DRENDO-1510 file (C-alpha; in Angstrom, 1 decimal, always signed):
<recs>
REC; n; res; u; v; w
REC; 1; MET; +0.3; +0.2; -0.2 .
REC; 2; GLU; +1.1; +3.2; -0.8 .
REC; 3; TYR; +1.3; +6.5; +1.4 .
REC; 4; PHE; +1.3; +10.5; +1.1 .
REC; 5; CYS; +3.0; +11.6; +3.8 .
REC; 6; TYR; +3.7; +15.3; +4.7 .
REC; 7; HIS; +5.0; +16.9; +7.6 .
REC; 8; ARG; +4.4; +20.7; +8.2 .
REC; 9; ASP; +7.4; +22.6; +10.1 .
REC; 10; ARG; +6.4; +23.6; +13.3 .
REC; 11; ALA; +7.0; +27.9; +13.2 .
REC; 12; GLY; +11.0; +28.2; +14.4 .
REC; 13; SER; +12.0; +24.8; +13.7 .
REC; 14; THR; +14.8; +25.6; +11.1 .
REC; 15; GLY; +17.4; +25.3; +13.8 .
REC; 16; LEU; +16.2; +22.1; +15.2 .
REC; 17; ARG; +15.2; +20.3; +11.5 .
REC; 18; GLU; +19.5; +21.2; +10.9 .
REC; 19; GLU; +19.9; +20.0; +14.2 .
REC; 20; LEU; +18.7; +16.6; +13.5 .
REC; 21; THR; +19.2; +16.2; +9.7 .
REC; 22; GLU; +22.0; +13.2; +10.0 .
REC; 23; ALA; +18.7; +11.4; +12.3 .
REC; 24; HIS; +16.5; +11.9; +9.5 .
REC; 25; TRP; +18.8; +10.8; +7.0 .
REC; 26; SER; +19.8; +7.5; +9.1 .
REC; 27; TYR; +15.9; +7.0; +9.7 .
REC; 28; MET; +15.4; +7.2; +5.9 .
REC; 29; ASP; +18.3; +4.7; +5.3 .
REC; 30; GLY; +16.3; +2.1; +6.5 .
REC; 31; TYR; +13.3; +2.9; +4.5 .
REC; 32; ALA; +15.3; +3.3; +1.3 .
REC; 33; ALA; +14.2; +0.4; -0.5 .
REC; 34; GLU; +10.1; +1.8; +0.2 .
REC; 35; LEU; +10.1; +5.4; -0.5 .
REC; 36; ILE; +8.7; +6.3; -4.0 .
REC; 37; ALA; +9.8; +10.3; -3.7 .
REC; 38; ARG; +10.9; +12.2; -0.5 .
REC; 39; GLY; +12.2; +15.6; -0.3 .
REC; 40; PRO; +11.7; +19.1; +1.8 .
REC; 41; THR; +9.3; +21.9; +1.4 .
REC; 42; PHE; +10.3; +25.2; +1.0 .
REC; 43; ALA; +8.7; +28.9; +1.5 .
REC; 44; ALA; +8.1; +31.8; -1.3 .
REC; 45; ASP; +11.8; +32.5; -0.6 .
REC; 46; GLY; +12.9; +29.1; -1.4 .
REC; 47; GLU; +15.2; +29.0; +1.5 .
REC; 48; THR; +13.1; +28.4; +4.0 .
REC; 49; PRO; +12.1; +25.1; +5.1 .
REC; 50; THR; +8.1; +24.2; +5.8 .
REC; 51; GLY; +7.7; +20.8; +5.4 .
REC; 52; SER; +8.8; +17.3; +4.3 .
REC; 53; VAL; +7.3; +15.3; +2.0 .
REC; 54; HIS; +7.0; +11.1; +1.7 .
REC; 55; ILE; +5.8; +8.8; -0.5 .
REC; 56; VAL; +5.8; +5.5; +0.5 .
REC; 57; ASP; +5.2; +2.2; -0.2 .
REC; 58; LEU; +4.1; +0.2; +3.3 .
REC; 59; PRO; +2.2; -3.5; +4.1 .
REC; 60; ASP; -0.6; -1.4; +6.0 .
REC; 61; PRO; -2.3; +1.8; +7.8 .
REC; 62; ALA; +0.1; +1.1; +11.1 .
REC; 63; ALA; +3.8; +0.5; +9.1 .
REC; 64; ALA; +2.7; +4.4; +8.1 .
REC; 65; ARG; +1.5; +6.0; +11.0 .
REC; 66; ALA; +5.4; +4.6; +13.2 .
REC; 67; PHE; +6.7; +6.0; +9.7 .
REC; 68; ALA; +5.2; +9.0; +9.9 .
REC; 69; PHE; +5.8; +10.1; +14.2 .
REC; 70; ASP; +8.7; +7.6; +14.2 .
REC; 71; GLU; +10.7; +10.5; +12.5 .
REC; 72; PRO; +13.3; +12.4; +14.8 .
REC; 73; ASN; +11.5; +15.8; +13.4 .
REC; 74; TYR; +8.3; +14.5; +14.6 .
REC; 75; GLN; +9.6; +12.7; +17.9 .
REC; 76; ALA; +11.6; +16.3; +18.7 .
REC; 77; GLY; +9.3; +18.7; +17.9 .
REC; 78; ALA; +10.0; +20.0; +14.9 .
REC; 79; PHE; +6.4; +19.1; +13.2 .
REC; 80; ARG; +3.2; +20.9; +14.0 .
REC; 81; ASP; +1.7; +18.5; +11.8 .
REC; 82; VAL; +1.4; +15.0; +9.7 .
REC; 83; MET; -0.9; +14.2; +7.6 .
REC; 84; VAL; -0.7; +10.7; +6.7 .
REC; 85; ARG; -2.7; +9.7; +3.5 .
REC; 86; ARG; -3.2; +6.6; +0.9 .
REC; 87; TRP; -2.2; +7.2; -2.0 .
REC; 88; ARG; -1.6; +5.0; -5.1 .
REC; 89; ASN; +0.7; +5.8; -7.7 .
REC; 90; LEU; -0.9; +6.6; -10.9 .
REC; 91; LEU; +2.8; +7.2; -12.9 .
REC; 92; GLY; +4.4; +4.0; -11.4 .
REC; 93; ARG; +7.6; +4.9; -10.9 .
REC; 94; THR; +10.0; +6.9; -8.3 .
REC; 95; MET; +11.1; +10.1; -8.5 .
REC; 96; TRP; +14.4; +8.7; -8.9 .
REC; 97; ASP; +13.1; +7.4; -12.2 .
REC; 98; PHE; +12.1; +11.0; -13.3 .
REC; 99; PRO; +13.3; +11.7; -16.8 .
REC; 100; GLY; +14.4; +15.5; -16.0 .
REC; 101; GLY; +16.7; +14.4; -12.6 .
REC; 102; PRO; +17.0; +15.4; -9.8 .
REC; 103; THR; +17.7; +19.1; -10.5 .
REC; 104; GLU; +17.5; +20.2; -13.7 .
REC; 105; GLY; +14.1; +23.2; -13.0 .
REC; 106; ALA; +12.4; +24.4; -10.8 .
REC; 107; ARG; +10.1; +21.8; -8.2 .
REC; 108; HIS; +6.5; +22.1; -6.7 .
REC; 109; LEU; +4.5; +20.1; -4.9 .
REC; 110; VAL; +0.7; +20.4; -5.0 .
REC; 111; LEU; -1.6; +19.4; -3.0 .
REC; 112; ALA; -5.1; +19.6; -3.5 .
REC; 113; LEU; -7.9; +18.3; -0.8 .
REC; 114; GLY; -12.2; +17.8; -1.4 .
REC; 115; ALA; -11.6; +15.8; -4.8 .
REC; 116; PRO; -14.6; +16.8; -7.3 .
REC; 117; GLU; -16.8; +14.5; -8.4 .
REC; 118; GLY; -15.4; +10.7; -9.3 .
REC; 119; ASP; -13.5; +7.9; -8.5 .
REC; 120; GLY; -10.0; +9.5; -9.0 .
REC; 121; PRO; -7.6; +12.7; -11.1 .
REC; 122; GLU; -7.5; +11.6; -14.6 .
REC; 123; LEU; -3.3; +11.6; -15.8 .
REC; 124; PRO; -2.7; +14.6; -17.7 .
REC; 125; SER; -1.5; +13.3; -21.5 .
REC; 126; ASP; +1.3; +15.3; -21.2 .
REC; 127; ARG; +3.4; +13.6; -18.4 .
REC; 128; ASP; +7.3; +14.7; -18.9 .
REC; 129; ASP; +7.0; +17.2; -15.9 .
REC; 130; LEU; +5.1; +15.5; -13.7 .
REC; 131; ILE; +7.4; +13.6; -11.0 .
REC; 132; ALA; +5.0; +12.1; -9.1 .
REC; 133; PHE; +1.0; +12.2; -8.9 .
REC; 134; GLY; -1.8; +10.2; -8.0 .
REC; 135; PRO; -4.8; +10.9; -5.6 .
REC; 136; LEU; -5.4; +11.1; -1.7 .
REC; 137; LEU; -7.5; +8.6; -0.6 .
REC; 138; SER; -9.6; +7.4; +2.8 .
REC; 139; ASP; -8.1; +5.1; +5.3 .
REC; 140; ASP; -10.0; +2.2; +3.7 .
REC; 141; GLY; -8.4; +3.3; +0.1 .
REC; 142; GLY; -12.4; +4.0; -1.0 .
REC; 143; THR; -12.9; +7.7; -1.1 .
REC; 144; TRP; -10.7; +10.3; -3.2 .
REC; 145; VAL; -10.0; +13.2; -0.9 .
REC; 146; GLY; -7.7; +14.7; -3.3 .
REC; 147; THR; -4.6; +14.9; -4.7 .
REC; 148; ALA; -0.7; +15.4; -4.5 .
REC; 149; ALA; +1.6; +16.0; -6.8 .
REC; 150; LEU; +4.9; +16.8; -7.7 .
REC; 151; VAL; +6.0; +18.3; -10.9 .
REC; 152; ARG; +9.0; +20.6; -12.9 .
REC; 153; ALA; +7.6; +23.9; -13.9 .
REC; 154; ASP; +8.9; +27.2; -13.9 .
REC; 155; SER; +6.0; +29.0; -11.2 .
REC; 156; PRO; +3.4; +27.6; -8.4 .
REC; 157; GLU; +0.8; +28.3; -10.9 .
REC; 158; ARG; +1.9; +25.7; -14.2 .
REC; 159; ALA; +2.4; +23.5; -11.6 .
REC; 160; ARG; -1.6; +24.1; -9.7 .
REC; 161; ALA; -2.1; +23.5; -13.5 .
REC; 162; VAL; -1.8; +19.8; -13.7 .
REC; 163; LEU; -4.2; +19.1; -11.2 .
REC; 164; GLY; -7.3; +21.9; -13.2 .
REC; 165; ALA; -6.7; +23.0; -9.9 .
REC; 166; ASP; -10.4; +24.7; -10.0 .
REC; 167; ALA; -12.4; +22.2; -9.7 .
REC; 168; TYR; -10.5; +21.5; -5.7 .
REC; 169; ALA; -12.2; +22.6; -2.1 .
REC; 170; SER; -8.7; +24.2; -1.8 .
REC; 171; VAL; -5.2; +23.8; -3.6 .
REC; 172; GLU; -2.0; +24.0; -2.0 .
REC; 173; THR; +1.4; +24.9; -3.5 .
REC; 174; HIS; +4.9; +24.4; -2.0 .
REC; 175; ASP; +8.5; +24.7; -3.6 .
REC; 176; TRP; +10.0; +21.4; -3.2 .
REC; 177; GLU; +13.2; +20.0; -3.9 .
REC; 178; PHE; +14.0; +16.1; -4.5 .
REC; 179; GLY; +15.8; +15.2; -0.2 .
REC; 180; GLY; +17.9; +12.6; +0.3 .
REC; 181; ARG; +22.0; +12.9; +1.1 .
REC; 182; ARG; +24.3; +15.6; -0.3 .
</recs>
């Protein structure tokens, strides 16, 4: 089962996150085989961390919750909240398989909640700039509740456009970059 986890930073926690960088990376090393995508989000200045995205394939909801809530930054209080949702990998690949590589162009997380009518989002016909794309689902996986996408785009507005964002109750766009050890 695939899960989308988004840890949102607590205000003023940048220093704590910096202190915990190695602990975070070591923790993620234990999930290397299960990770579909990962990486930090940033404020509009492109430098101030605002959160951390992890898309992971785990056996069940209990394993997903353990993954999200045992993470060192969460345990230390660096995050104000965590979203853990079932997710479906419509691209069938990891971010490391993305043909654009980890550094070419600006990257964004687009998080849309309050899904329109239907069974799930339509995969855009132009997939060249999609790094990860899929529906956010209810805990039982039966109801579409939103969509999460990692997108290469030259602006947040262009990133939002891949979802037909007008159909959702709310849409957030965050600067994002490939995560992992540097």
